[in-house]
DSSP file (Angstrom, degrees, kcal/mol; ACC not computed):
  #  RESIDUE AA STRUCTURE BP1 BP2  ACC     N-H-->O    O-->H-N    N-H-->O    O-->H-N    TCO  KAPPA ALPHA  PHI   PSI    X-CA   Y-CA   Z-CA
    1    1 A M     >        0   0    0      0, 0.0     4,-2.1     0, 0.0     3,-0.4   0.000 360.0 360.0 360.0 -42.5  137.3  138.2   65.4
    2    2 A S  H  >  +     0   0    0      1,-0.2     4,-2.4     2,-0.2     5,-0.2   0.822 360.0  59.1 -63.9 -29.3  134.1  137.8   63.4
    3    3 A R  H  > S+     0   0    0      2,-0.2     4,-1.8     1,-0.2    -1,-0.2   0.920 107.6  46.1 -62.5 -42.6  132.8  135.3   65.9
    4    4 A H  H  > S+     0   0    0     -3,-0.4     4,-2.2     1,-0.2    -2,-0.2   0.903 112.2  50.4 -67.0 -41.1  133.0  137.9   68.6
    5    5 A L  H  X S+     0   0    0     -4,-2.1     4,-2.8     1,-0.2    -2,-0.2   0.886 107.2  54.7 -64.4 -38.1  131.4  140.5   66.4
    6    6 A T  H  X S+     0   0    0     -4,-2.4     4,-2.7     2,-0.2    -1,-0.2   0.918 108.0  49.2 -61.2 -43.6  128.6  138.1   65.6
    7    7 A V  H  X S+     0   0    0     -4,-1.8     4,-1.6     1,-0.2    -2,-0.2   0.931 113.5  46.1 -61.4 -45.7  127.8  137.6   69.2
    8    8 A L  H  <>S+     0   0    0     -4,-2.2     5,-2.5     2,-0.2     6,-0.8   0.883 112.9  50.1 -65.5 -38.3  127.8  141.3   69.9
    9    9 A E  H ><5S+     0   0    0     -4,-2.8     3,-1.5     1,-0.2    -2,-0.2   0.931 110.0  49.6 -65.9 -45.0  125.6  141.9   66.8
   10   10 A R  H 3<5S+     0   0    0     -4,-2.7    -1,-0.2     1,-0.3    -2,-0.2   0.826 108.7  54.0 -62.9 -30.8  123.1  139.3   67.9
   11   11 A A  T 3<5S-     0   0    0     -4,-1.6    -1,-0.3    -5,-0.2    -2,-0.2   0.519 115.9-118.3 -80.3  -5.1  123.0  140.8   71.3
   12   12 A G  T < 5S+     0   0    0     -3,-1.5    22,-0.4    -4,-0.3    21,-0.4   0.665  82.7 118.0  79.1  16.0  122.1  144.2   69.7
   13   13 A Q  S   <S+     0   0    0     -5,-2.5    18,-2.1    20,-0.2     2,-0.3   0.682  76.7  22.2 -91.1 -18.5  125.3  145.9   71.0
   14   14 A I  E     -A   30   0A   0     -6,-0.8     2,-0.4    16,-0.3    16,-0.2  -0.954  65.7-140.5-139.2 160.8  126.8  146.7   67.6
   15   15 A S  E     -A   29   0A   0     14,-3.0    14,-2.6    -2,-0.3     2,-0.4  -0.959  16.2-158.5-118.9 145.4  125.6  147.1   64.1
   16   16 A V  E     +A   28   0A   0     -2,-0.4     2,-0.3    12,-0.2    12,-0.2  -0.980  16.9 165.1-126.0 132.3  127.6  145.8   61.1
   17   17 A E  E     -A   27   0A   0     10,-2.2    10,-3.4    -2,-0.4    -2,-0.0  -0.979  42.3 -89.6-143.8 156.8  127.4  147.0   57.6
   18   18 A A  E     -A   26   0A   0     -2,-0.3     8,-0.3     8,-0.3     5,-0.1  -0.350  43.4-114.7 -63.3 143.8  129.4  146.8   54.4
   19   19 A D    >   -     0   0    0      6,-1.8     3,-1.0     3,-0.5     6,-0.2  -0.735  19.7-154.4 -80.5 115.4  132.0  149.5   53.9
   20   20 A P  T 3  S+     0   0    0      0, 0.0     3,-0.2     0, 0.0    -1,-0.2   0.744  93.7  51.8 -65.3 -20.7  130.9  151.5   50.9
   21   21 A A  T 3  S+     0   0    0      1,-0.3     2,-0.3    -3,-0.0    -2,-0.0   0.651 122.9  23.6 -87.8 -16.5  134.5  152.5   50.2
   22   22 A D    X   -     0   0    0     -3,-1.0     3,-1.9     3,-0.1    -3,-0.5  -0.814  60.7-160.8-154.6 105.6  135.9  149.0   50.3
   23   23 A S  T 3  S+     0   0    0     -2,-0.3    -1,-0.1     1,-0.3    -2,-0.0   0.601  90.3  65.7 -67.2 -10.3  133.8  145.9   49.6
   24   24 A R  T 3  S+     0   0    0     -6,-0.1    -1,-0.3    -5,-0.0     2,-0.2   0.579 104.4  46.5 -85.9  -9.5  136.4  143.7   51.3
   25   25 A T    <   -     0   0    0     -3,-1.9    -6,-1.8    -6,-0.2     2,-0.3  -0.698  68.5-146.1-125.3 176.4  135.7  145.3   54.7
   26   26 A F  E     -A   18   0A   0     -8,-0.3     2,-0.4    -2,-0.2    -8,-0.3  -0.952  16.5-119.2-142.1 161.5  132.8  146.3   56.9
   27   27 A L  E     -A   17   0A   0    -10,-3.4   -10,-2.2    -2,-0.3     2,-0.5  -0.851  20.5-159.5-105.2 136.9  132.0  149.0   59.4
   28   28 A V  E     -A   16   0A   0     -2,-0.4     2,-0.4   -12,-0.2   -12,-0.2  -0.967  11.6-179.1-118.4 128.5  131.1  148.3   63.0
   29   29 A R  E     -A   15   0A   0    -14,-2.6   -14,-3.0    -2,-0.5     2,-0.3  -0.974  28.1-119.1-128.7 142.9  129.2  150.8   65.1
   30   30 A Q  E     -A   14   0A   0     -2,-0.4   -16,-0.3   -16,-0.2     2,-0.1  -0.596  30.5-140.3 -77.3 138.0  128.2  150.6   68.7
   31   31 A T     >  -     0   0    0    -18,-2.1     4,-2.5    -2,-0.3     5,-0.2  -0.397  27.4-102.5 -89.6 171.5  124.4  150.8   69.3
   32   32 A E  H  > S+     0   0    0      1,-0.2     4,-2.6     2,-0.2     5,-0.2   0.898 126.1  52.9 -59.8 -39.5  122.6  152.6   72.0
   33   33 A A  H  > S+     0   0    0    -21,-0.4     4,-2.1     2,-0.2    -1,-0.2   0.887 108.1  50.7 -63.7 -37.8  122.1  149.3   73.8
   34   34 A G  H  > S+     0   0    0    -22,-0.4     4,-2.1     2,-0.2    -2,-0.2   0.909 110.7  48.2 -65.1 -42.1  125.8  148.7   73.5
   35   35 A R  H  X S+     0   0    0     -4,-2.5     4,-2.8     1,-0.2    -2,-0.2   0.904 110.5  51.8 -64.2 -40.5  126.6  152.1   75.0
   36   36 A A  H  X S+     0   0    0     -4,-2.6     4,-2.5     1,-0.2    -2,-0.2   0.890 108.2  52.2 -63.1 -38.7  124.1  151.4   77.8
   37   37 A E  H  X S+     0   0    0     -4,-2.1     4,-2.1     2,-0.2    -1,-0.2   0.919 111.3  45.9 -63.6 -43.7  125.8  148.1   78.6
   38   38 A I  H  X S+     0   0    0     -4,-2.1     4,-2.8     2,-0.2     5,-0.2   0.925 111.9  51.7 -65.4 -43.9  129.2  149.8   78.8
   39   39 A D  H  X S+     0   0    0     -4,-2.8     4,-2.6     1,-0.2    -2,-0.2   0.918 110.5  48.6 -58.1 -43.8  127.8  152.6   81.0
   40   40 A A  H  X S+     0   0    0     -4,-2.5     4,-2.3     2,-0.2    -1,-0.2   0.891 111.6  49.8 -64.3 -39.0  126.2  150.0   83.3
   41   41 A T  H  X S+     0   0    0     -4,-2.1     4,-2.4     2,-0.2    -2,-0.2   0.917 111.7  47.7 -65.9 -43.6  129.5  148.1   83.5
   42   42 A V  H  X S+     0   0    0     -4,-2.8     4,-2.6     2,-0.2    -2,-0.2   0.919 112.0  50.1 -63.4 -43.2  131.5  151.2   84.3
   43   43 A Q  H  X S+     0   0    0     -4,-2.6     4,-2.3    -5,-0.2    -2,-0.2   0.899 110.7  49.4 -62.7 -40.6  128.9  152.3   87.0
   44   44 A A  H  X S+     0   0    0     -4,-2.3     4,-2.2     2,-0.2    -1,-0.2   0.920 111.9  48.5 -64.6 -42.9  129.1  148.8   88.6
   45   45 A G  H  X S+     0   0    0     -4,-2.4     4,-2.6     1,-0.2    -2,-0.2   0.900 110.7  50.9 -62.9 -40.8  132.9  149.0   88.6
   46   46 A T  H  X S+     0   0    0     -4,-2.6     4,-2.6     2,-0.2    -1,-0.2   0.908 108.8  51.6 -63.1 -42.1  132.8  152.4   90.1
   47   47 A A  H  X S+     0   0    0     -4,-2.3     4,-1.8     2,-0.2    -2,-0.2   0.916 111.9  45.9 -62.0 -43.4  130.5  151.3   92.9
   48   48 A V  H  X S+     0   0    0     -4,-2.2     4,-2.3     2,-0.2    -2,-0.2   0.925 112.0  51.7 -65.6 -43.6  132.7  148.4   93.8
   49   49 A F  H  X S+     0   0    0     -4,-2.6     4,-2.0     1,-0.2    -2,-0.2   0.917 108.5  51.4 -58.8 -43.6  135.8  150.6   93.7
   50   50 A M  H  < S+     0   0    0     -4,-2.6     4,-0.4     1,-0.2    -1,-0.2   0.873 109.6  50.2 -62.3 -37.0  134.1  153.1   96.0
   51   51 A E  H >< S+     0   0    0     -4,-1.8     3,-0.8     1,-0.2     4,-0.3   0.907 108.5  52.9 -65.7 -41.0  133.3  150.3   98.4
   52   52 A V  H 3< S+     0   0    0     -4,-2.3     3,-0.4     1,-0.2    -2,-0.2   0.890 118.3  34.5 -63.1 -40.8  136.9  149.0   98.4
   53   53 A I  T >< S+     0   0    0     -4,-2.0     3,-1.9     1,-0.2    -1,-0.2   0.334  85.6 107.7 -98.1   8.2  138.3  152.4   99.3
   54   54 A A  T <  S+     0   0    0     -3,-0.8    -1,-0.2    -4,-0.4    -2,-0.1   0.817  83.8  43.4 -56.7 -33.1  135.5  153.6  101.6
   55   55 A D  T 3  S+     0   0    0     -3,-0.4    -1,-0.3    -4,-0.3    -2,-0.1   0.368  89.0 112.8 -97.1   6.5  137.6  153.2  104.7
   56   56 A W  S <  S-     0   0    0     -3,-1.9     2,-0.1     1,-0.1    -3,-0.0  -0.533  74.9-109.9 -75.0 142.1  140.7  154.8  103.3
   57   57 A P    >>  -     0   0    0      0, 0.0     4,-1.9     0, 0.0     3,-0.5  -0.393  29.7-112.1 -64.9 151.0  141.8  158.1  104.8
   58   58 A D  H 3> S+     0   0    0      1,-0.2     4,-2.4     2,-0.2     5,-0.2   0.859 117.5  57.5 -53.0 -38.9  141.3  161.1  102.4
   59   59 A K  H 3> S+     0   0    0      1,-0.2     4,-2.4     2,-0.2    -1,-0.2   0.908 105.6  49.2 -62.1 -42.0  145.1  161.5  102.2
   60   60 A D  H <> S+     0   0    0     -3,-0.5     4,-2.5     2,-0.2    -1,-0.2   0.889 110.3  50.9 -64.5 -39.2  145.5  157.9  100.9
   61   61 A V  H  X S+     0   0    0     -4,-1.9     4,-2.5     2,-0.2    -2,-0.2   0.919 111.0  49.0 -63.4 -42.5  142.8  158.4   98.3
   62   62 A E  H  X S+     0   0    0     -4,-2.4     4,-2.5     2,-0.2    -2,-0.2   0.911 111.4  48.7 -63.5 -43.5  144.5  161.6   97.1
   63   63 A I  H  X S+     0   0    0     -4,-2.4     4,-2.5     2,-0.2     5,-0.2   0.924 112.0  49.3 -62.8 -44.1  147.9  159.8   96.9
   64   64 A A  H  X S+     0   0    0     -4,-2.5     4,-2.6     1,-0.2     5,-0.2   0.919 110.9  50.3 -61.7 -43.3  146.3  157.0   94.9
   65   65 A R  H  X S+     0   0    0     -4,-2.5     4,-2.4     1,-0.2    -2,-0.2   0.923 111.3  48.5 -60.5 -45.0  144.6  159.5   92.6
   66   66 A E  H  X S+     0   0    0     -4,-2.5     4,-2.3     1,-0.2    -2,-0.2   0.908 113.5  46.9 -62.6 -42.6  147.9  161.3   92.0
   67   67 A L  H  X S+     0   0    0     -4,-2.5     4,-2.5     2,-0.2    -2,-0.2   0.888 112.4  48.8 -68.9 -38.9  149.8  158.0   91.3
   68   68 A I  H  X S+     0   0    0     -4,-2.6     4,-2.6     2,-0.2    -1,-0.2   0.899 111.5  50.4 -67.4 -39.2  147.1  156.7   88.9
   69   69 A T  H  X S+     0   0    0     -4,-2.4     4,-2.3    -5,-0.2    -2,-0.2   0.927 111.7  48.2 -61.5 -44.9  147.1  160.1   87.1
   70   70 A R  H  X S+     0   0    0     -4,-2.3     4,-2.5     2,-0.2    -2,-0.2   0.906 110.9  50.8 -62.4 -42.7  150.9  159.9   86.8
   71   71 A L  H  X S+     0   0    0     -4,-2.5     4,-2.6     1,-0.2    -2,-0.2   0.929 110.7  48.8 -60.8 -46.2  150.7  156.3   85.6
   72   72 A N  H  X S+     0   0    0     -4,-2.6     4,-2.3     1,-0.2    -2,-0.2   0.891 111.7  49.4 -62.0 -40.1  148.2  157.3   82.9
   73   73 A Q  H  X S+     0   0    0     -4,-2.3     4,-2.2     2,-0.2    -1,-0.2   0.919 112.0  47.8 -65.6 -43.5  150.3  160.2   81.7
   74   74 A S  H  X S+     0   0    0     -4,-2.5     4,-1.8     1,-0.2    -2,-0.2   0.902 111.4  51.0 -63.4 -40.5  153.4  158.0   81.5
   75   75 A W  H  X S+     0   0    0     -4,-2.6     4,-1.4     1,-0.2    -1,-0.2   0.913 110.1  49.8 -63.1 -42.2  151.5  155.4   79.6
   76   76 A A  H  < S+     0   0    0     -4,-2.3    -2,-0.2     1,-0.2    -1,-0.2   0.890 109.9  50.4 -64.7 -39.6  150.2  158.1   77.2
   77   77 A L  H  < S+     0   0    0     -4,-2.2    -1,-0.2     1,-0.2    -2,-0.2   0.844 105.2  58.0 -66.8 -32.7  153.7  159.4   76.6
   78   78 A R  H  < S-     0   0    0     -4,-1.8    -1,-0.2    -5,-0.2    -2,-0.2   0.864  95.6-163.0 -64.5 -36.1  154.9  155.9   75.9
   79   79 A G     <  -     0   0    0     -4,-1.4    -1,-0.1    -3,-0.1     3,-0.1  -0.180  31.2 -67.2  77.5-177.0  152.5  155.5   73.1
   80   80 A D     >  -     0   0    0      1,-0.1     4,-1.9    -4,-0.1     5,-0.2  -0.891  40.4-170.5-114.9  98.0  151.4  152.3   71.5
   81   81 A P  H  > S+     0   0    0      0, 0.0     4,-0.8     0, 0.0    -1,-0.1   0.818  88.2  53.8 -61.2 -29.9  154.4  150.8   69.6
   82   82 A V  H >> S+     0   0    0      1,-0.2     4,-0.8     2,-0.2     3,-0.7   0.919 107.0  50.5 -69.2 -42.4  152.1  148.2   68.0
   83   83 A A  H >4 S+     0   0    0      1,-0.2     3,-0.8     2,-0.2    -1,-0.2   0.863 104.9  57.3 -63.8 -35.5  149.7  150.8   66.7
   84   84 A S  H 3< S+     0   0    0     -4,-1.9    -1,-0.2     1,-0.3    -2,-0.2   0.763 103.8  54.1 -68.4 -22.6  152.6  152.8   65.1
   85   85 A E  H << S+     0   0    0     -4,-0.8     2,-0.3    -3,-0.7    -1,-0.3   0.690  88.1  97.3 -80.7 -19.2  153.5  149.7   63.1
   86   86 A R    <<  -     0   0    0     -3,-0.8     2,-0.4    -4,-0.8     4,-0.1  -0.544  51.3-176.6 -74.9 130.3  150.0  149.4   61.7
   87   87 A Q        -     0   0    0     -2,-0.3    -1,-0.1     1,-0.2     5,-0.1  -0.782  53.2 -53.2-129.2  87.3  149.7  150.9   58.3
   88   88 A G  S    S-     0   0    0     -2,-0.4    -1,-0.2     4,-0.1     5,-0.1  -0.279 102.8  -2.9  79.7-167.3  146.1  150.8   57.1
   89   89 A P    >>  -     0   0    0      0, 0.0     3,-1.5     0, 0.0     4,-0.9  -0.191  69.7-116.3 -61.7 151.3  143.9  147.7   56.8
   90   90 A R  G >4 S+     0   0    0      1,-0.3     3,-0.9     2,-0.2    -3,-0.0   0.856 113.1  59.4 -57.0 -38.4  145.3  144.4   57.8
   91   91 A W  G 34 S+     0   0    0      1,-0.2    -1,-0.3     3,-0.0    -3,-0.0   0.717 103.5  53.1 -68.6 -18.2  144.9  143.0   54.3
   92   92 A R  G <4 S+     0   0    0     -3,-1.5    -1,-0.2     2,-0.1    -2,-0.2   0.688  90.3  94.1 -86.2 -19.6  147.1  145.7   52.9
   93   93 A R  S << S-     0   0    0     -4,-0.9     2,-0.2    -3,-0.9    -7,-0.0  -0.465  78.0-121.9 -76.4 143.7  150.0  145.0   55.3
   94   94 A T        -     0   0    0     -2,-0.2     2,-0.4     1,-0.0    -1,-0.1  -0.582  24.8-123.5 -81.2 146.9  152.7  142.7   54.3
   95   95 A R              0   0    0     -2,-0.2    -1,-0.0     1,-0.1     0, 0.0  -0.725 360.0 360.0 -92.1 140.5  153.3  139.6   56.4
   96   96 A S              0   0    0     -2,-0.4    -1,-0.1     0, 0.0    -2,-0.0   0.432 360.0 360.0 -89.2 360.0  156.8  139.0   57.9
């Protein structure tokens, strides 16, 4: 994980600082440049998506929107079983 964070930090997309509450951990924050990169990526994806469905009838777009909304709602209700197992920082968790 730290290798990936180092790459992002060197690219100016995140800032990393020691956690004042726990010297064994650190805090990672997204920078303005990091937010701009994500915004640009989302905009590019949206543009491609719009091109893909440009020739779809309005009814098909509406059906797709309804189904994607339903999928997102079902996913949210399901929850994240892995996250519910997480109890605090990784170093505090017991290993099985």
